[in-house]
C-alpha positions, 0 to 999 in steps of 0.5 A, a space after each residue: 325282957 328283951 333278948 340280945 341278938 346273941 341270945 336270939 341266935 343262940 336259942 335258934 341255933 340250939 333249936 335247929 341242932 335239936 331238930 337235926 338230932 330228931 330228924 333221922 328218926 322221922 326220915 327213917 320211916 319216909 317222913 321229915 320234920 321241918 321248922 316252920 317258924 319260931 319266936 325265940 322271945 315268946 317260946 312258940 315253935 311251929 313244926 311240921 311232919 312231912 312225907 310219909 308222916 302225912 298218912 301215918 296213924 301215929 303222927 299226932 303221937 310223934 308230935 306230942 309224945 316225941 317232938 313237943 316233949 323233947 323240945 320242952 324238956 331240953 330247951 327251957 325257953 320253949 313254952 308252946 309247940 305247934 305241930 301239924 302234918 303236911 296235907 298237900 301230899 296225896 294220902 296214897 303217895 304219902 303211905 307209899 313213902 313210908 317203911 312202916 311205923 311201929 304198931 304195938 302188938 298186944 298178946 292176949 293173956 
């Protein structure tokens, strides 16, 4: 089924609005969430974590447990989310950008 131009625009607008809602959480830790490409017909979305996310130990959790889950839950046309981190930034510089990610602490019983 081919989408109308209006439906394509509607899907892209909804995707950008949802990403804009998620970005402040990522930016609060010195990173950013960027849309790399999107095929609204096949439902494939590619995003990238940048800034402090490049050196963050839980960036893959952010992509899988956060970004992917939210996009698929809220946009029924999203079938696949391809995610990655910007590896062009020096890891030391990247780590200096962040304010520190949440790391759970476990208490011994």
